DRENPA-3360 file (N, C-alpha, C; in nm, 2 decimals, always signed):
BEGIN
1 = MSDLIRLD = +1.92/-0.60/-0.75/+2.00/-0.63/-0.63/+2.05/-0.77/-0.63 ~ +2.15/-0.80/-0.56/+2.20/-0.94/-0.56/+2.13/-1.01/-0.45 ~ +2.13/-1.15/-0.45/+2.07/-1.22/-0.34/+2.15/-1.24/-0.22 ~ +2.10/-1.22/-0.11/+2.16/-1.24/+0.00/+2.14/-1.38/+0.06 ~ +2.01/-1.43/+0.03/+1.97/-1.57/+0.06/+1.93/-1.64/-0.06 ~ +1.98/-1.76/-0.06/+1.95/-1.85/-0.17/+1.93/-1.98/-0.12 ~ +1.79/-2.03/-0.12/+1.78/-2.18/-0.08/+1.74/-2.26/-0.22 ~ +1.80/-2.37/-0.23/+1.77/-2.46/-0.35/+1.72/-2.58/-0.29;
9 = AVSRRFTL = +1.59/-2.63/-0.31/+1.54/-2.74/-0.28/+1.58/-2.80/-0.14 ~ +1.56/-2.71/-0.04/+1.61/-2.75/+0.10/+1.48/-2.84/+0.17 ~ +1.54/-2.93/+0.23/+1.45/-3.02/+0.32/+1.50/-3.05/+0.45 ~ +1.41/-3.06/+0.53/+1.46/-3.08/+0.69/+1.36/-3.18/+0.74 ~ +1.42/-3.29/+0.79/+1.32/-3.39/+0.83/+1.34/-3.42/+0.98 ~ +1.24/-3.46/+1.06/+1.25/-3.49/+1.19/+1.15/-3.63/+1.21 ~ +1.20/-3.71/+1.30/+1.13/-3.83/+1.34/+1.03/-3.80/+1.47 ~ +0.92/-3.81/+1.45/+0.81/-3.81/+1.55/+0.72/-3.91/+1.59;
17 = GGSEVAAL = +0.74/-3.97/+1.70/+0.65/-4.09/+1.72/+0.68/-4.21/+1.63 ~ +0.79/-4.21/+1.59/+0.83/-4.33/+1.49/+0.80/-4.29/+1.34 ~ +0.75/-4.18/+1.32/+0.72/-4.14/+1.16/+0.81/-4.01/+1.15 ~ +0.84/-4.01/+1.01/+0.92/-3.91/+0.97/+0.84/-3.79/+0.92 ~ +0.87/-3.67/+0.96/+0.79/-3.56/+0.93/+0.89/-3.46/+0.86 ~ +0.83/-3.41/+0.73/+0.91/-3.32/+0.66/+0.88/-3.17/+0.70 ~ +0.96/-3.10/+0.79/+0.94/-2.97/+0.84/+0.95/-2.89/+0.73 ~ +1.05/-2.91/+0.64/+1.07/-2.83/+0.51/+1.07/-2.93/+0.41;
25 = DRVSLRVA = +1.01/-2.91/+0.30/+1.00/-3.01/+0.19/+1.02/-2.94/+0.07 ~ +1.17/-2.96/+0.02/+1.22/-2.91/-0.10/+1.18/-2.75/-0.12 ~ +1.21/-2.68/-0.02/+1.18/-2.53/-0.03/+1.29/-2.46/-0.11 ~ +1.27/-2.37/-0.20/+1.35/-2.30/-0.29/+1.30/-2.14/-0.26 ~ +1.40/-2.06/-0.22/+1.38/-1.92/-0.20/+1.49/-1.83/-0.22 ~ +1.45/-1.72/-0.27/+1.57/-1.62/-0.29/+1.52/-1.48/-0.22 ~ +1.61/-1.43/-0.15/+1.58/-1.31/-0.09/+1.69/-1.21/-0.12 ~ +1.65/-1.09/-0.17/+1.75/-0.99/-0.23/+1.82/-0.92/-0.10;
33 = EGEYLAVM = +1.93/-0.86/-0.12/+1.99/-0.76/-0.02/+1.89/-0.65/-0.01 ~ +1.86/-0.62/+0.13/+1.78/-0.51/+0.16/+1.64/-0.53/+0.16 ~ +1.60/-0.65/+0.12/+1.45/-0.70/+0.11/+1.39/-0.70/+0.25 ~ +1.25/-0.68/+0.26/+1.18/-0.70/+0.38/+1.07/-0.81/+0.35 ~ +1.09/-0.91/+0.41/+1.01/-1.04/+0.40/+0.93/-1.09/+0.53 ~ +0.81/-1.11/+0.51/+0.72/-1.17/+0.61/+0.70/-1.31/+0.58 ~ +0.72/-1.41/+0.68/+0.70/-1.55/+0.66/+0.57/-1.58/+0.74 ~ +0.46/-1.63/+0.68/+0.35/-1.65/+0.74/+0.30/-1.79/+0.73;
41 = GPSGSGKS = +0.21/-1.84/+0.81/+0.14/-1.97/+0.80/+0.11/-2.02/+0.94 ~ +0.02/-2.12/+0.94/-0.02/-2.18/+1.07/+0.08/-2.23/+1.15 ~ +0.06/-2.27/+1.27/+0.16/-2.35/+1.35/+0.18/-2.48/+1.29 ~ +0.30/-2.51/+1.29/+0.35/-2.64/+1.22/+0.38/-2.64/+1.08 ~ +0.37/-2.52/+1.03/+0.39/-2.51/+0.88/+0.53/-2.51/+0.82 ~ +0.62/-2.50/+0.92/+0.76/-2.49/+0.88/+0.83/-2.36/+0.90 ~ +0.76/-2.26/+0.95/+0.82/-2.12/+0.96/+0.94/-2.12/+1.05 ~ +0.92/-2.19/+1.17/+1.04/-2.19/+1.26/+1.16/-2.26/+1.21;
49 = TLLNVLGL = +1.14/-2.37/+1.15/+1.24/-2.46/+1.09/+1.31/-2.37/+1.00 ~ +1.24/-2.30/+0.91/+1.30/-2.23/+0.80/+1.38/-2.11/+0.87 ~ +1.34/-2.05/+0.97/+1.41/-1.95/+1.04/+1.55/-2.00/+1.08 ~ +1.53/-2.12/+1.15/+1.65/-2.19/+1.21/+1.75/-2.22/+1.10 ~ +1.71/-2.26/+0.98/+1.81/-2.29/+0.88/+1.87/-2.15/+0.82 ~ +1.78/-2.06/+0.80/+1.83/-1.92/+0.76/+1.93/-1.88/+0.85 ~ +1.92/-1.89/+0.98/+2.00/-1.84/+1.09/+2.13/-1.94/+1.11 ~ +2.14/-2.03/+1.05/+2.25/-2.12/+1.07/+2.25/-2.21/+1.21;
57 = LDRPDEGR = +2.13/-2.21/+1.25/+2.11/-2.27/+1.38/+2.08/-2.43/+1.36 ~ +2.05/-2.46/+1.22/+2.02/-2.60/+1.20/+2.06/-2.62/+1.05 ~ +2.10/-2.74/+1.01/+2.14/-2.76/+0.87/+2.03/-2.85/+0.81 ~ +2.01/-2.82/+0.68/+1.92/-2.90/+0.60/+1.97/-3.05/+0.58 ~ +1.87/-3.13/+0.56/+1.91/-3.27/+0.53/+1.94/-3.29/+0.37 ~ +1.86/-3.20/+0.29/+1.88/-3.20/+0.15/+1.90/-3.06/+0.10 ~ +1.97/-3.05/-0.01/+1.94/-2.91/-0.08/+2.07/-2.82/-0.02 ~ +2.06/-2.69/-0.08/+2.19/-2.61/-0.05/+2.13/-2.47/-0.01;
65 = YWLGGEDT = +2.21/-2.40/+0.07/+2.18/-2.28/+0.12/+2.30/-2.19/+0.10 ~ +2.29/-2.09/+0.03/+2.41/-1.97/+0.01/+2.36/-1.86/+0.08 ~ +2.45/-1.80/+0.16/+2.44/-1.68/+0.24/+2.53/-1.58/+0.19 ~ +2.50/-1.47/+0.13/+2.60/-1.39/+0.08/+2.69/-1.45/-0.03 ~ +2.63/-1.54/-0.11/+2.71/-1.60/-0.21/+2.80/-1.72/-0.15 ~ +2.80/-1.74/-0.02/+2.88/-1.85/+0.04/+2.79/-1.97/+0.06 ~ +2.84/-2.09/+0.01/+2.77/-2.21/+0.03/+2.80/-2.26/+0.16 ~ +2.69/-2.27/+0.26/+2.69/-2.29/+0.38/+2.73/-2.44/+0.41;
73 = ATLSEPAL = +2.69/-2.52/+0.31/+2.71/-2.67/+0.33/+2.85/-2.71/+0.34 ~ +2.94/-2.63/+0.28/+3.09/-2.66/+0.29/+3.16/-2.61/+0.41 ~ +3.09/-2.53/+0.49/+3.15/-2.47/+0.61/+3.14/-2.56/+0.74 ~ +3.26/-2.57/+0.82/+3.27/-2.63/+0.94/+3.18/-2.57/+1.05 ~ +3.15/-2.64/+1.16/+3.07/-2.57/+1.28/+3.12/-2.44/+1.32 ~ +3.27/-2.44/+1.34/+3.33/-2.30/+1.37/+3.30/-2.20/+1.29 ~ +3.31/-2.24/+1.15/+3.31/-2.14/+1.05/+3.16/-2.09/+1.04 ~ +3.06/-2.17/+1.06/+2.92/-2.14/+1.06/+2.90/-2.04/+1.18;
81 = AQLRGHRI = +2.95/-2.07/+1.30/+2.93/-1.98/+1.40/+2.98/-1.85/+1.38 ~ +3.09/-1.84/+1.31/+3.16/-1.71/+1.29/+3.08/-1.63/+1.19 ~ +3.02/-1.70/+1.09/+2.94/-1.63/+0.99/+2.81/-1.59/+1.06 ~ +2.75/-1.67/+1.14/+2.63/-1.64/+1.22/+2.66/-1.52/+1.31 ~ +2.76/-1.52/+1.37/+2.79/-1.41/+1.47/+2.82/-1.27/+1.40 ~ +2.88/-1.28/+1.28/+2.91/-1.16/+1.21/+2.79/-1.10/+1.12 ~ +2.72/-1.18/+1.06/+2.63/-1.14/+0.96/+2.48/-1.15/+0.99 ~ +2.44/-1.22/+1.10/+2.31/-1.23/+1.13/+2.27/-1.18/+1.27;
89 = GFVFQSFH = +2.16/-1.10/+1.28/+2.10/-1.06/+1.41/+1.98/-1.13/+1.42 ~ +1.95/-1.16/+1.57/+1.83/-1.23/+1.59/+1.75/-1.15/+1.69 ~ +1.61/-1.15/+1.67/+1.52/-1.10/+1.77/+1.40/-1.19/+1.79 ~ +1.39/-1.23/+1.91/+1.29/-1.33/+1.95/+1.17/-1.28/+2.03 ~ +1.06/-1.36/+2.01/+0.95/-1.32/+2.09/+0.96/-1.30/+2.23 ~ +1.05/-1.40/+2.29/+1.07/-1.39/+2.43/+1.19/-1.33/+2.48 ~ +1.25/-1.24/+2.39/+1.37/-1.15/+2.41/+1.50/-1.23/+2.43 ~ +1.50/-1.33/+2.51/+1.61/-1.41/+2.54/+1.73/-1.32/+2.59;
97 = LISRLTAR = +1.69/-1.24/+2.66/+1.81/-1.15/+2.73/+1.85/-1.23/+2.86 ~ +1.97/-1.23/+2.91/+2.03/-1.28/+3.03/+2.00/-1.20/+3.15 ~ +1.93/-1.27/+3.24/+1.86/-1.20/+3.35/+1.96/-1.12/+3.44 ~ +2.08/-1.18/+3.46/+2.17/-1.13/+3.55/+2.26/-1.01/+3.49 ~ +2.25/-1.00/+3.36/+2.33/-0.90/+3.30/+2.25/-0.78/+3.28 ~ +2.31/-0.66/+3.29/+2.24/-0.52/+3.26/+2.21/-0.51/+3.10 ~ +2.14/-0.41/+3.07/+2.10/-0.39/+2.93/+2.23/-0.38/+2.85 ~ +2.32/-0.29/+2.91/+2.45/-0.27/+2.83/+2.53/-0.40/+2.83;
105 = ENVELPLM = +2.53/-0.48/+2.92/+2.61/-0.59/+2.91/+2.54/-0.70/+2.82 ~ +2.41/-0.70/+2.80/+2.35/-0.78/+2.72/+2.38/-0.75/+2.57 ~ +2.39/-0.62/+2.56/+2.42/-0.57/+2.40/+2.57/-0.60/+2.38 ~ +2.66/-0.59/+2.47/+2.80/-0.62/+2.46/+2.83/-0.76/+2.45 ~ +2.75/-0.86/+2.48/+2.77/-1.00/+2.48/+2.83/-1.05/+2.35 ~ +2.74/-1.03/+2.25/+2.78/-1.07/+2.11/+2.93/-1.02/+2.06 ~ +2.95/-0.89/+2.11/+3.08/-0.83/+2.07/+3.19/-0.90/+2.14 ~ +3.17/-0.94/+2.28/+3.28/-1.00/+2.36/+3.31/-1.14/+2.30;
113 = LCGIAPAE = +3.19/-1.21/+2.27/+3.20/-1.35/+2.20/+3.29/-1.35/+2.06 ~ +3.28/-1.23/+2.00/+3.34/-1.21/+1.87/+3.49/-1.16/+1.89 ~ +3.53/-1.12/+2.02/+3.67/-1.08/+2.04/+3.69/-0.93/+2.03 ~ +3.59/-0.84/+2.03/+3.60/-0.71/+2.02/+3.65/-0.65/+2.14 ~ +3.74/-0.55/+2.14/+3.81/-0.50/+2.25/+3.71/-0.43/+2.34 ~ +3.74/-0.42/+2.47/+3.63/-0.36/+2.56/+3.60/-0.22/+2.53 ~ +3.70/-0.14/+2.49/+3.67/+0.00/+2.46/+3.57/+0.02/+2.34 ~ +3.59/-0.06/+2.24/+3.49/-0.06/+2.13/+3.36/-0.12/+2.17;
121 = RDRRSQQL = +3.35/-0.22/+2.26/+3.22/-0.28/+2.31/+3.14/-0.17/+2.38 ~ +3.22/-0.09/+2.45/+3.15/+0.02/+2.54/+3.10/+0.11/+2.44 ~ +3.17/+0.16/+2.34/+3.14/+0.26/+2.24/+3.02/+0.21/+2.18 ~ +3.01/+0.10/+2.12/+2.89/+0.04/+2.04/+2.77/+0.03/+2.12 ~ +2.78/-0.02/+2.24/+2.67/-0.04/+2.33/+2.59/+0.09/+2.36 ~ +2.68/+0.19/+2.39/+2.64/+0.32/+2.43/+2.55/+0.38/+2.31 ~ +2.63/+0.38/+2.20/+2.56/+0.43/+2.07/+2.43/+0.36/+2.05 ~ +2.43/+0.23/+2.04/+2.30/+0.15/+2.00/+2.19/+0.19/+2.11;
129 = LGELGLEN = +2.23/+0.19/+2.24/+2.11/+0.21/+2.33/+2.07/+0.35/+2.32 ~ +2.16/+0.43/+2.30/+2.12/+0.57/+2.28/+2.02/+0.60/+2.16 ~ +2.05/+0.52/+2.05/+1.98/+0.53/+1.93/+1.84/+0.48/+1.95 ~ +1.82/+0.39/+2.03/+1.70/+0.32/+2.07/+1.63/+0.38/+2.20 ~ +1.68/+0.50/+2.25/+1.62/+0.57/+2.36/+1.63/+0.50/+2.48 ~ +1.74/+0.42/+2.50/+1.76/+0.35/+2.63/+1.87/+0.39/+2.70 ~ +1.93/+0.51/+2.67/+2.06/+0.54/+2.74/+2.04/+0.56/+2.89 ~ +1.92/+0.59/+2.93/+1.90/+0.59/+3.07/+1.87/+0.45/+3.14;
137 = RAGHRPAE = +1.86/+0.36/+3.06/+1.84/+0.23/+3.11/+1.95/+0.13/+3.10 ~ +2.07/+0.18/+3.06/+2.18/+0.08/+3.03/+2.22/+0.01/+3.15 ~ +2.21/+0.06/+3.27/+2.24/-0.02/+3.39/+2.13/-0.10/+3.45 ~ +2.02/-0.11/+3.39/+1.90/-0.19/+3.45/+1.91/-0.34/+3.39 ~ +1.88/-0.41/+3.47/+1.86/-0.57/+3.44/+1.72/-0.57/+3.37 ~ +1.70/-0.69/+3.29/+1.57/-0.71/+3.22/+1.45/-0.71/+3.32 ~ +1.47/-0.75/+3.43/+1.33/-0.76/+3.51/+1.30/-0.61/+3.55 ~ +1.39/-0.52/+3.54/+1.36/-0.37/+3.56/+1.31/-0.29/+3.43;
145 = LSGGQRQR = +1.28/-0.37/+3.33/+1.26/-0.30/+3.21/+1.12/-0.36/+3.17 ~ +1.05/-0.26/+3.09/+0.92/-0.30/+3.05/+0.94/-0.40/+2.93 ~ +0.82/-0.46/+2.87/+0.83/-0.56/+2.76/+0.89/-0.48/+2.63 ~ +0.84/-0.37/+2.61/+0.91/-0.29/+2.50/+1.04/-0.25/+2.51 ~ +1.09/-0.22/+2.63/+1.23/-0.18/+2.65/+1.32/-0.31/+2.64 ~ +1.27/-0.41/+2.69/+1.34/-0.55/+2.67/+1.37/-0.57/+2.53 ~ +1.26/-0.56/+2.44/+1.28/-0.59/+2.31/+1.36/-0.49/+2.23 ~ +1.35/-0.37/+2.28/+1.45/-0.27/+2.22/+1.60/-0.31/+2.26;
153 = VAIARAMA = +1.62/-0.36/+2.37/+1.76/-0.40/+2.42/+1.80/-0.53/+2.32 ~ +1.69/-0.62/+2.29/+1.72/-0.73/+2.22/+1.77/-0.68/+2.06 ~ +1.70/-0.58/+2.02/+1.72/-0.51/+1.89/+1.86/-0.46/+1.89 ~ +1.91/-0.39/+1.99/+2.03/-0.33/+2.00/+2.13/-0.44/+2.00 ~ +2.11/-0.55/+2.07/+2.20/-0.67/+2.07/+2.22/-0.73/+1.93 ~ +2.10/-0.75/+1.87/+2.10/-0.79/+1.73/+2.19/-0.71/+1.64 ~ +2.19/-0.56/+1.66/+2.26/-0.50/+1.57/+2.41/-0.47/+1.62 ~ +2.45/-0.53/+1.72/+2.60/-0.49/+1.78/+2.70/-0.53/+1.68;
161 = MAPRLILA = +2.69/-0.64/+1.59/+2.80/-0.66/+1.51/+2.76/-0.62/+1.36 ~ +2.67/-0.51/+1.35/+2.63/-0.46/+1.22/+2.60/-0.57/+1.12 ~ +2.50/-0.66/+1.14/+2.48/-0.76/+1.07/+2.42/-0.72/+0.93 ~ +2.41/-0.80/+0.82/+2.35/-0.78/+0.68/+2.20/-0.83/+0.70 ~ +2.17/-0.91/+0.79/+2.04/-0.99/+0.80/+2.00/-0.98/+0.93 ~ +1.87/-0.94/+0.96/+1.80/-0.98/+1.09/+1.69/-1.07/+1.06 ~ +1.68/-1.16/+1.16/+1.57/-1.27/+1.15/+1.49/-1.24/+1.28 ~ +1.36/-1.21/+1.27/+1.28/-1.17/+1.39/+1.15/-1.28/+1.38;
169 = DEPTGNLD = +1.16/-1.34/+1.50/+1.06/-1.45/+1.52/+0.94/-1.39/+1.61 ~ +0.84/-1.37/+1.56/+0.72/-1.31/+1.64/+0.76/-1.20/+1.72 ~ +0.83/-1.09/+1.67/+0.90/-0.99/+1.76/+0.80/-0.90/+1.84 ~ +0.68/-0.90/+1.80/+0.57/-0.82/+1.88/+0.48/-0.91/+1.95 ~ +0.51/-1.05/+1.95/+0.41/-1.15/+2.01/+0.38/-1.14/+2.17 ~ +0.48/-1.07/+2.24/+0.46/-1.05/+2.38/+0.44/-0.92/+2.42 ~ +0.41/-0.83/+2.34/+0.40/-0.69/+2.35/+0.25/-0.64/+2.34 ~ +0.22/-0.53/+2.42/+0.10/-0.46/+2.40/+0.10/-0.40/+2.26;
177 = SRSGEEVI = +0.00/-0.34/+2.21/-0.02/-0.28/+2.07/+0.07/-0.17/+2.06 ~ +0.09/-0.09/+2.17/+0.17/+0.03/+2.14/+0.31/-0.01/+2.14 ~ +0.36/-0.09/+2.24/+0.50/-0.13/+2.23/+0.53/-0.22/+2.10 ~ +0.43/-0.29/+2.06/+0.46/-0.37/+1.93/+0.48/-0.27/+1.81 ~ +0.39/-0.17/+1.81/+0.41/-0.08/+1.69/+0.55/-0.02/+1.70 ~ +0.60/+0.01/+1.81/+0.73/+0.09/+1.84/+0.85/-0.01/+1.79 ~ +0.82/-0.14/+1.82/+0.93/-0.22/+1.80/+0.95/-0.26/+1.64 ~ +0.82/-0.28/+1.58/+0.82/-0.31/+1.44/+0.86/-0.20/+1.35;
185 = TLLEGLNR = +0.83/-0.07/+1.40/+0.89/+0.05/+1.34/+1.03/+0.06/+1.35 ~ +1.09/+0.02/+1.46/+1.24/+0.03/+1.47/+1.29/-0.05/+1.37 ~ +1.24/-0.18/+1.36/+1.30/-0.28/+1.26/+1.28/-0.24/+1.12 ~ +1.17/-0.17/+1.09/+1.13/-0.14/+0.96/+1.23/-0.01/+0.92 ~ +1.27/+0.06/+1.02/+1.37/+0.17/+1.00/+1.49/+0.13/+0.96 ~ +1.54/+0.01/+1.04/+1.68/-0.04/+1.00/+1.68/-0.10/+0.86 ~ +1.57/-0.15/+0.82/+1.56/-0.22/+0.68/+1.56/-0.10/+0.58 ~ +1.49/+0.01/+0.61/+1.46/+0.12/+0.51/+1.59/+0.21/+0.52;
193 = EQGITLVV = +1.65/+0.24/+0.63/+1.74/+0.34/+0.63/+1.90/+0.29/+0.63 ~ +1.90/+0.17/+0.66/+2.04/+0.09/+0.64/+2.05/-0.01/+0.56 ~ +1.95/-0.05/+0.49/+1.95/-0.15/+0.39/+1.97/-0.28/+0.44 ~ +1.94/-0.31/+0.57/+1.95/-0.44/+0.63/+1.84/-0.53/+0.57 ~ +1.87/-0.65/+0.54/+1.77/-0.75/+0.50/+1.68/-0.79/+0.64 ~ +1.55/-0.78/+0.62/+1.46/-0.81/+0.74/+1.37/-0.93/+0.70 ~ +1.37/-1.04/+0.78/+1.29/-1.16/+0.76/+1.22/-1.17/+0.89 ~ +1.08/-1.15/+0.88/+1.00/-1.15/+1.00/+0.90/-1.27/+1.00;
201 = VTHDPRLG = +0.91/-1.35/+1.10/+0.80/-1.47/+1.11/+0.69/-1.41/+1.19 ~ +0.57/-1.43/+1.15/+0.45/-1.37/+1.23/+0.33/-1.45/+1.19 ~ +0.24/-1.47/+1.30/+0.11/-1.50/+1.27/+0.01/-1.40/+1.25 ~ +0.06/-1.27/+1.26/-0.03/-1.15/+1.26/-0.04/-1.10/+1.12 ~ -0.17/-1.11/+1.03/-0.18/-1.07/+0.91/-0.16/-0.92/+0.90 ~ -0.19/-0.84/+1.01/-0.16/-0.70/+1.00/-0.01/-0.66/+0.99 ~ +0.07/-0.74/+1.06/+0.21/-0.72/+1.05/+0.26/-0.78/+0.92 ~ +0.21/-0.88/+0.88/+0.26/-0.94/+0.74/+0.24/-0.85/+0.63;
209 = ERAGRRIL = +0.12/-0.77/+0.63/+0.08/-0.69/+0.54/+0.18/-0.57/+0.52 ~ +0.25/-0.53/+0.62/+0.36/-0.42/+0.62/+0.47/-0.46/+0.54 ~ +0.51/-0.57/+0.52/+0.64/-0.62/+0.45/+0.62/-0.60/+0.30 ~ +0.74/-0.58/+0.25/+0.73/-0.56/+0.09/+0.69/-0.69/+0.02 ~ +0.71/-0.79/+0.08/+0.70/-0.94/+0.02/+0.66/-1.03/+0.14 ~ +0.56/-1.12/+0.10/+0.50/-1.22/+0.19/+0.51/-1.35/+0.13 ~ +0.55/-1.45/+0.20/+0.53/-1.59/+0.18/+0.44/-1.65/+0.28 ~ +0.36/-1.75/+0.23/+0.27/-1.83/+0.30/+0.32/-1.98/+0.31;
217 = MNDGRINT = +0.35/-2.03/+0.42/+0.40/-2.15/+0.43/+0.28/-2.26/+0.48 ~ +0.29/-2.38/+0.43/+0.20/-2.48/+0.48/+0.25/-2.62/+0.45 ~ +0.25/-2.71/+0.55/+0.30/-2.84/+0.54/+0.45/-2.85/+0.49 ~ +0.52/-2.76/+0.54/+0.67/-2.74/+0.50/+0.70/-2.70/+0.36 ~ +0.60/-2.63/+0.28/+0.63/-2.58/+0.15/+0.58/-2.43/+0.15 ~ +0.64/-2.36/+0.05/+0.59/-2.22/+0.03/+0.47/-2.23/-0.07 ~ +0.34/-2.20/-0.02/+0.23/-2.21/-0.09/+0.21/-2.09/-0.18 ~ +0.23/-1.97/-0.13/+0.22/-1.85/-0.21/+0.34/-1.76/-0.17;
225 = DSGGG = +0.37/-1.67/-0.27/+0.47/-1.58/-0.27/+0.43/-1.45/-0.33 ~ +0.43/-1.34/-0.25/+0.34/-1.21/-0.31/+0.44/-1.14/-0.41 ~ +0.56/-1.20/-0.44/+0.65/-1.14/-0.54/+0.79/-1.13/-0.50 ~ +0.88/-1.10/-0.59/+1.02/-1.09/-0.57/+1.08/-1.23/-0.57 ~ +1.20/-1.25/-0.54/+1.27/-1.37/-0.53/+1.30/-1.42/-0.67;
% end
């Protein structure tokens, strides 16, 4: 399979208390189309910074990042936003749903931002919520939903633009064990059945062991890689 993600010697530095800290230190990584990768490591190891770079939410200070064969260093901010909106879906630990919007409206938000017509937005949101067992919750706001239901709405929103890549940051971290199992099973199903590349950041070794490939980060570097790439 071809690479969807390719990082070559990527570094990202921040200044903290007058000292420079390398959140990423010459990280090189390749992730194939359709791969299921778990990113693991202690707090401060660089996991979140790596996810931000992969998600085009942050630019590296050094090195290059190719997404789907496209050199992201050559792209303007509007072009990066368009690439992010069309190719990447995000699932966060804290859901990041908009409280005043219904489940359906939350799912439709990225479609609206990308200029999708109202009728198509409605069709896609109904289809996705139905596939995730939330057709009877479409008119509910986040406060009226359980944690597991909120995360399923977030997954539906992540899938709205049919992305090639899903980035999940501790997707089960705020859920009980049953809801967490349901959520990760949903994500794994998208990877297995639709061939979507899935990158999951997690502290949970049990969750990490489910992935086809695992990398362990420490001090901004990849210490171990279970295979692939």
